[in-house]
C-alpha positions in Angstrom: 59.2 24.6 49.4 57.2 27.0 52.0 59.1 30.6 51.2 59.9 31.0 54.7 63.2 30.4 56.8 63.0 27.0 58.4 63.1 27.8 61.9 60.4 30.2 61.7 57.8 28.1 60.4 54.4 27.6 62.6 51.4 25.4 62.2 49.6 28.4 60.9 52.0 28.3 57.9 50.9 24.5 57.2 47.2 25.3 57.5 47.4 28.2 55.1 49.0 25.7 52.4 45.7 24.4 52.6 43.5 27.6 52.6 45.5 28.7 49.5 45.1 25.0 47.7 48.7 24.9 47.5 49.7 21.7 45.4 52.6 18.9 45.3 55.5 20.1 43.4 59.3 19.9 42.5 60.0 21.2 45.6 57.2 20.2 48.1 55.5 16.6 49.0 52.5 16.0 51.3 52.1 12.7 53.5 49.2 11.9 55.4 50.9 9.0 58.0 54.4 9.1 58.9 56.8 6.5 57.9 55.5 3.1 59.0 58.0 0.2 60.1 57.6 -1.7 56.7 60.5 -2.2 54.4 58.1 -0.4 51.7 57.4 2.3 53.5 61.0 3.3 54.6 62.2 2.7 51.0 59.1 4.7 50.0 60.3 7.8 52.2 64.1 7.2 51.1 62.9 8.0 47.4 61.5 10.9 48.4 64.7 12.2 50.4 66.9 11.4 47.4 64.4 12.6 44.8 64.0 15.9 46.4 68.0 16.3 47.2 68.7 15.3 43.3 66.7 18.2 42.3 66.5 21.6 43.8 65.6 20.7 47.4 62.4 21.1 49.2 60.1 20.3 52.0 58.4 16.9 53.4 55.7 17.3 55.1 54.0 14.6 57.4 50.8 15.2 58.7 48.4 16.8 55.5 46.4 15.0 53.5 46.1 15.6 49.6 43.8 15.0 47.0 45.0 14.7 43.6 48.2 16.1 44.7 46.3 19.5 46.3 46.9 20.0 50.0 42.9 19.7 51.3 43.3 19.5 54.9 45.8 19.3 58.1 44.5 16.3 60.3 47.7 15.9 61.9 50.4 13.5 63.7 50.3 12.3 67.1 53.7 12.2 68.6 54.1 11.3 72.4 58.2 11.8 71.8 58.7 14.2 68.8 62.3 14.1 69.1 62.6 10.4 69.3 60.5 10.2 66.0 62.6 12.9 64.3 66.2 10.9 65.5 64.6 7.6 63.8 64.0 9.6 60.6 67.4 11.1 60.6 69.3 7.7 61.2 67.2 5.9 58.3 68.3 8.7 56.1 72.0 8.4 57.6 71.9 4.5 56.9 69.6 4.1 53.8 71.3 7.1 51.2 74.5 7.4 49.8 76.2 9.4 49.7 74.8 11.1 52.8 72.6 14.2 52.3 74.2 17.1 54.3 72.0 20.0 55.8 68.7 17.7 56.1 66.5 19.4 59.0 63.6 18.5 61.1 60.9 20.0 63.2 57.9 19.1 64.5 55.2 21.9 64.5 52.7 21.3 67.3 48.8 22.6 66.5 48.9 24.4 69.8 52.1 25.1 72.1 51.4 22.0 74.4 50.0 19.5 72.0 51.5 16.4 70.9 49.4 16.9 67.4 51.0 18.5 64.6 52.8 18.5 61.3 56.4 17.2 61.1 58.5 19.0 58.7 61.8 17.6 56.5 63.7 20.2 55.0 66.0 18.5 52.3 68.6 20.8 50.9 69.7 20.7 47.1 72.7 18.9 47.2 76.1 19.4 45.8 76.9 15.4 45.9 74.1 14.4 44.4 73.0 12.1 42.9 71.9 10.3 45.9 71.3 6.8 45.4 68.6 4.6 47.8 70.3 1.6 49.7 68.2 -0.3 51.7 67.4 -3.9 51.7 69.6 -4.8 48.8 68.2 -1.6 47.0 70.3 0.8 44.7 68.1 3.0 42.9 68.2 6.6 41.9 64.9 9.3 41.9 64.6 12.2 40.0 61.8 14.7 41.0 59.2 16.1 38.6 56.3 18.2 39.1 53.8 16.2 40.5 55.7 13.4 42.1 59.2 11.2 41.7 60.5 8.5 39.2 63.3 6.5 38.8 66.4 8.2 37.1 67.6 6.7 33.9 71.0 6.4 32.3 70.4 10.0 30.7 69.2 11.5 33.9 72.0 10.1 35.8 74.6 11.6 33.4 73.4 14.9 33.3 73.2 14.6 37.3 76.7 13.4 38.2 77.4 16.1 35.8 75.8 18.9 37.3 77.0 17.7 40.7 80.8 18.2 39.1 80.3 21.6 37.6 78.3 23.1 40.9 81.2 24.5 43.0 82.8 25.8 39.8 79.3 27.8 38.9 79.7 29.1 42.3 83.0 30.3 42.0 81.9 32.4 38.8 79.3 34.4 40.7 82.8 35.9 42.9 84.7 39.0 42.3 82.3 40.6 40.4 80.9 43.4 42.7 83.5 46.1 41.6 82.3 45.8 37.7 79.1 46.1 38.7 78.8 48.9 41.5 78.5 52.5 40.3 79.6 53.8 43.8 83.7 54.2 43.5 85.8 52.4 46.2 88.4 53.9 48.2 91.7 52.4 46.6 94.3 50.2 48.2 93.6 46.7 49.3 90.3 45.3 49.0 88.9 42.0 50.9 86.2 40.3 48.2 83.2 38.1 49.9 80.6 36.3 48.1 77.8 34.4 49.9 75.8 31.6 47.9 73.8 29.3 49.1 74.6 25.7 47.3 70.9 25.3 45.9 71.8 28.2 43.4 74.2 26.0 41.6 70.8 24.1 40.4 68.2 27.0 40.2 68.0 31.2 39.9 65.9 33.0 42.4 64.3 36.2 41.6 64.3 38.1 44.8 61.9 40.9 45.6 64.4 44.0 47.2 62.4 46.7 48.5 64.8 48.8 50.5 68.0 48.2 52.5 65.7 46.5 55.2 65.6 43.3 52.6 69.3 43.4 51.5 72.4 42.9 53.7 74.5 45.4 54.8 78.0 46.2 56.1 79.8 47.3 59.3 77.8 50.3 60.1 80.8 52.7 60.9 80.0 56.2 59.1 76.8 56.9 57.2 75.2 54.3 55.2 73.8 55.0 51.8 71.4 52.5 49.3 70.0 52.2 45.7 68.3 49.8 43.7 71.0 48.1 40.6 69.8 46.0 37.6 71.3 43.2 39.7 70.0 43.8 43.2 70.0 46.3 46.2 73.3 47.8 47.1 74.2 49.0 50.4 77.5 50.9 51.2 79.2 53.5 53.8 80.7 56.9 52.5 83.8 58.3 53.1 84.0 61.9 53.3 85.0 62.5 49.6 82.4 60.7 47.9 84.1 57.0 47.9 82.9 53.9 49.4 84.6 52.1 52.2 82.2 49.1 52.4 79.8 48.2 49.6 77.5 45.1 50.0 75.1 44.2 47.0 72.1 41.5 47.8 71.6 39.8 44.5 68.0 39.6 43.3 69.4 35.9 41.8 70.1 35.0 45.7 73.2 35.6 46.8 75.6 38.3 48.4 78.6 40.2 47.4 80.6 42.5 49.7 83.4 44.6 49.0 86.0 46.3 51.7 88.6 48.4 51.8 91.2 47.4 54.3 93.4 50.2 54.1 93.2 52.2 57.0 91.6 55.8 56.4 93.6 59.0 55.9 97.2 57.1 55.9 99.9 55.8 53.7 100.3 52.7 55.7 100.7 49.5 53.7 99.5 47.3 56.7 96.0 45.7 57.4 94.7 44.5 59.8 93.4 40.7 60.4 90.9 41.5 62.4 89.6 43.9 60.6 89.3 41.1 57.8 87.3 38.5 59.9 85.1 41.5 61.3 83.6 42.4 58.1 83.4 38.7 56.9 81.4 38.0 60.6 78.9 41.0 60.0 78.4 40.5 56.4 77.8 36.8 56.5 75.8 36.6 59.7 73.4 39.5 58.1 73.2 37.8 54.5 72.3 34.6 56.0 69.6 36.3 57.9 68.3 38.2 55.3 68.3 35.6 52.8 66.5 33.1 55.2 64.1 35.8 55.4 63.5 34.9 51.7 63.2 31.7 52.1 66.5 30.6 51.0 68.6 28.2 53.8 72.0 26.3 53.7 74.1 24.8 53.3 75.9 28.1 52.2 79.1 28.5 50.6 81.3 31.4 51.4 84.3 32.8 49.3 86.7 35.3 49.9 89.8 37.2 48.2 92.2 39.9 49.1 92.9 42.2 45.8 95.9 44.7 45.4 98.2 43.3 48.3 101.6 43.6 46.7 103.9 45.1 49.0 100.8 45.1 52.1 101.7 43.4 55.1 99.4 42.0 57.7 98.9 43.0 61.6 98.1 40.3 64.0 97.3 42.4 66.7 99.0 42.5 70.4 102.9 42.9 70.8 103.2 41.0 67.2 105.2 42.6 64.4 103.7 43.1 61.3 104.6 40.0 58.8 106.6 40.1 56.0 105.4 42.3 52.9 103.5 40.2 50.2 104.8 39.7 46.9 101.4 39.0 45.2 98.4 41.3 43.8 95.9 38.7 45.2 94.8 35.6 47.2 91.8 33.6 46.3 91.2 31.4 49.8 89.5 28.0 49.2 85.6 28.4 50.2 84.1 27.4 53.2 80.6 25.5 53.3 78.4 25.4 56.4 74.9 24.8 56.8 74.4 27.4 60.0 76.4 30.4 60.8 78.4 30.9 63.9 81.2 32.7 63.9 83.4 29.3 64.1 82.8 28.4 60.8 85.3 31.3 59.7 88.3 29.7 61.4 89.5 27.6 58.1 89.2 30.9 56.3 91.1 33.4 58.6 93.7 30.4 58.8 94.5 30.9 55.2 94.3 34.5 55.4 97.6 33.8 58.3 99.2 31.5 55.5 99.0 33.9 53.0 101.5 36.0 55.0 104.1 33.7 56.0 102.3 33.1 59.5 100.3 30.0 61.5 97.0 31.4 63.2 97.4 30.3 66.9 95.1 27.8 68.2 93.9 29.9 70.7 93.2 33.0 68.7 89.7 34.7 69.0 87.5 34.8 65.8 86.6 38.2 66.9 90.5 39.4 67.0 91.1 37.5 63.3 
């Protein structure tokens, strides 16, 4: 895979692969020509997609010549209508793979802004629904990926793939709720919102990100002074209160995910109310920034967002406007079901925020602005 956000890829990045003598690998495949109309070509294409999704994901690049698996030139491909070709390939993938691959992305990169010659790149995510089977023209085959290509899965590989997919979400959930034990900064007491954002591919591979400063890391909402520091696990950013405690903390892990911790009790009061708008605000700002910063490190969706509220015994939820606060909670902790999304926009938070309202005995209004909770 090219270590760059998918939306930021350019033709120059493909030329750089040739200049660097980049070879095909588990997460990178070169194709000289586009998928032709023969059944054999279509099967080969579907096998390539499935092998990438069944492993760690990766990039499939059309228009690159290779010699012994190493990129040697970029002759490119000519497309009169790139959108039409992308639609053809994506429809072939939809019809020819079971289950469908969620999050497949395609882009045509022209050699010059107005050129019809360029390369077509497809980014295949590591899948939680693996293994994917090619179902085309009476085929029913599964493919695995290795360092120099693909091969049909044997029984042991199939068993391991099914087991890995079943355990993927539990492994991601195991990353949640760790920040309070890892941070060296004391957190302001009271009700807390805890969140974790991780790419689904993290269930299949570990990263080692280079995090040199706060500019590489996700940050909390900037209210008050921001401080930051390296830690064993990654790069920590926090907003300080007057007494040296943290109001919000965000840790970007070198392993490739982000955790956040936010005090929800109003500052300098003894109030037992927390505000639904503040919960939504922290989730929205940190998730958006975390996706952007992880994208810049070459990580991509689909993403899993997990959230919990802790220390909420006796706490009421203020839902805004003229609404009265909810009844007090009789539970210490609420763990909400994760939301999974490909690209972040604020509306992806709605299923999570509905759960927040339910936890305090209310139904979230259908017309509620996500910026207000």
